[in-house]
C-alpha positions as CSV (number, residue, x, y, z in Angstrom):
1,X,27.3,-79.0,-51.2
2,X,26.8,-75.4,-52.2
3,X,29.1,-72.4,-52.1
4,X,27.8,-69.0,-51.2
5,X,27.3,-66.4,-48.6
6,X,25.0,-66.3,-45.6
7,X,22.7,-63.4,-46.2
8,X,22.3,-62.6,-42.5
9,X,26.0,-62.3,-42.1
10,X,26.4,-60.1,-45.2
11,X,23.5,-58.0,-44.0
12,X,25.3,-57.1,-40.8
13,X,28.2,-55.6,-42.8
14,X,26.5,-54.2,-45.9
15,X,22.7,-54.2,-45.6
16,X,22.2,-52.8,-49.1
17,X,23.4,-56.1,-50.6
18,X,20.6,-58.2,-49.1
19,X,17.0,-58.3,-50.2
20,X,14.1,-59.8,-48.3
21,X,11.1,-61.3,-50.0
22,X,8.7,-64.2,-49.6
23,X,9.8,-67.6,-50.9
24,X,6.9,-69.9,-51.8
25,X,9.3,-72.9,-52.5
26,X,10.5,-73.0,-48.9
27,X,7.4,-71.4,-47.4
28,X,9.4,-68.6,-45.8
29,X,7.9,-65.1,-45.5
30,X,11.1,-63.2,-44.9
31,X,13.6,-65.1,-47.2
32,X,16.9,-63.2,-47.4
33,X,19.2,-63.4,-50.4
34,X,22.4,-61.7,-51.4
35,X,22.5,-59.5,-54.5
36,X,25.6,-61.1,-56.0
37,X,25.3,-59.0,-59.2
38,X,25.9,-55.9,-57.1
39,X,28.4,-57.6,-54.8
40,X,30.9,-58.8,-57.5
41,X,31.9,-55.3,-58.8
42,X,32.3,-54.1,-55.2
43,X,34.6,-57.0,-54.4
44,X,36.6,-56.4,-57.6
45,X,37.1,-52.8,-56.6
46,X,38.1,-53.7,-53.1
47,X,40.7,-56.1,-54.5
48,X,42.0,-53.4,-56.8
49,X,42.4,-51.0,-53.9
50,X,44.1,-53.6,-51.7
51,X,46.5,-54.4,-54.6
52,X,47.3,-50.8,-55.1
53,X,48.1,-50.4,-51.3
54,X,50.2,-53.6,-51.4
55,X,52.1,-52.4,-54.5
56,X,52.8,-49.0,-52.7
57,X,54.0,-50.8,-49.6
58,X,56.3,-53.1,-51.5
59,X,57.7,-50.1,-53.4
60,X,58.4,-48.3,-50.1
61,X,60.0,-51.4,-48.6
62,X,62.2,-51.7,-51.7
63,X,63.2,-48.0,-51.5
64,X,64.1,-48.4,-47.8
65,X,66.2,-51.5,-48.6
66,X,67.9,-49.6,-51.4
67,X,66.9,-52.2,-53.9
């Protein structure tokens, strides 16, 4: 089994992360692949932003509870 992304699904959300090229191994003219080297820093940044939002929400909840 392999772990990864379906390029066609990624392309619907972020087309710039998908490249299309011929693939002689599979004899496919429009072979789609995900640029994971570009995707990883974007995912890390998104996680950092989500964590900052969660930390702020937790601080606000604590302040409202008077903790």
